[in-house]
N, C-alpha and C positions, 0 to 999 in steps of 0.2 A: 863157453857158452854156444852149446849146437846152433845149428841153422831155424830146427826148429822153435827152441825157446825165442830166439832173434825175432822170429816170424810174429809169435805172439806180443812180444813187447812193442813190436813197430806196429801191430796193429790196436793195443792198448792205448798207444800216443797217437795215434791217427783218432781213435774212439774219443779221447779226452777234446782234441783238438774240436771234432765237430761238437761236444756237449758246448764247450765254451761259445764256438758259435751260435746254438741255439737256445743258451741262456742269456747270449747278447742280444738274440734276435726276440726272445721273451721279454726282454727286457727294455727293446726299443718299441715293444705293441704295447707294455703296462705305461710307459710313458706316454706315446700316442692316446690310449685311451684315458689315460688321467688328465694330458690336455685337451683331447676332446669334451671328455666329461665335465670338465672347467669351463669349456667353452659353452656347452648347453647349457651347465647353470646359470651362468650369465646372460644367454639370450633368453632364459624361461626367466629371472629377474628383470629384466628388460622389458619384457612382454607382458610379466605383472605390473610393471610399470605404469607402461602403457595403456593398459587394460582400465588399470583405476584411474587414469586419467580421462580416459573416452567415458568412462563411469559417470564420474562429474562432470564432465562436460554433458552430457546426456540428460542428470541429473537438474542443472543450470538450467538445459534448454526445456527442459519440460515444466520447472518450476517458473519462468519466464514465459513459456505459452499461455500456462494456466492462471496466473498474473495477468496477462494480456486479455485473456479470453474473459476473466472477472471484471477488468477494467470498463471491455468493453459491452458488457451485460449490463455494466452501473449505466453507461455513458446512453446506451438503448434506453434504459429504463426513464431516466431524465429527460431526453428528449421527447419519449412518448409524454411523461407529466408536464412537459412544457407544452407541447400540441394541444395538450388537453385541457389546461389552463385556458389558452387563450381561445380555444371554443369557448369555455364556459364562461370566461369573461365579456366575452360579444353577447351572451345571453340574459347578463345581468341588467341592464339598462330596461330588459321587457320585462322580468322579476319584478323591477323596480317601478315600472308601470303601472303593471297589475294591482301591484300593495296600495298608490296612490288612489287608484281608481275605486278601489273596495276597501278604503281607509274608513271613509264618512257610512259608517252602517245604515243610517235611515236614509238617505241620498241614496244609497245601495239598495235596500230594499224597495224603495220606491220603483226602482226602474221595470220594466216589462221581465214578467217572470220568464217567457221563452228567453230573450237575447240573455237575459243574466247566467241562465242554466247554461250556455253554451260559453259564453264566458269565461266562466268558473269551470268548467270541462276543460277550457282552453288551458286556464290556470293550471288547473291538475295538472295534464298533460308536461306543462315546463317543471313545473314542480315534482314530479316524476323522473325527468332527462336527469335535474339536477342531481336527484339525491341518487341517481345509479353513477354519477362521478363521486360521490360522495361528498357533497356541497351542503353544507347546510347555512341556514340565513342566522343571523347575529342580531336580535334586538335587545342591547344592554339596558334599557329602562329600569331605573334604579340602581344598578350596578356602581361599583369604585371604579373612578375613571381610570381606566389602562390606556398607556400611549403606546403602547406597542400592538394594542387590538381598536382602540378610538379613536380618533381624530377629533379635537375639540374646534366648534367652527367658532364659539363664543362662551359667556358665562354670564351668569344670571344672580345676582344677591339672593341668597336664603335667610330667612329667620332662623330656623334650626340649625344648632351647629353640627348634628348627624347626617344632615343634609350636606356640609361642608365635601367638595371633589367627588360627589355621586352626580351622576347622570340624571339632567330631570328631563330632556327631550331629546330625542331619537328623532333627529332630520330625514337621517337617510341607514338605512339597515346595513351590515354588513355582512360579509361572507366569508366561510373557512370550508377548506377541502379538506378532509381526515383521509387519509391514507393507513396501512396496515402498521406503519414504523412511525409516525409523524402527524402531524396537523399542520398546513400551511393557510394562511394569513393571504384570502384572495383580494380583501378589500375592505378596509376598515371601516366601523359604521361612524356614521359624521352625527356627533353628537351637541349640547350643551351643555354645560356642568355648575353646579351650587359652590357659590362661596360665599362663603360665611364669614361678616367681618366681625374681627375680635373687638371692636370698640360696643358692639351691641350688647 
């Protein structure tokens, strides 16, 4: 083997060594890239998990806020209704006084017309105020006694069996207040009910 061939062989050996070093470097890069890619995937998965957790917490917080807001609005509505009921209940004795004064038609008509019309005008104003709050006067004369709506003061014996448990006299009218979604009893009507004796 001449010198020229020896040099070529030496070059080949040196090149092969370089190739091995490059290949080893490439493998190291691939290993590092693979590890980095795995780390990035793990981080992405953790971020996705955190994101879902934060989203759930946010949705839960929003639901709690909306429920709290709804409860607060309902509470405000109930407070307003209670305050209005207290005001209206203070006006009921005045309505009773007008009713008693105007109940005897003959005596009422005998009063001076100017004075009577003035009182009737005031009564009308009171009626309009009560009506604006949804208040209705209840006079259950002749109706079946209902312990949820009426207060029995006493009973009287009646001859007619059909009058048993019926209201024969209204001592004091009751009042109910109507809302859009319910009706509330402000004061039961005070009544006398008929009682039929079975022995008759």
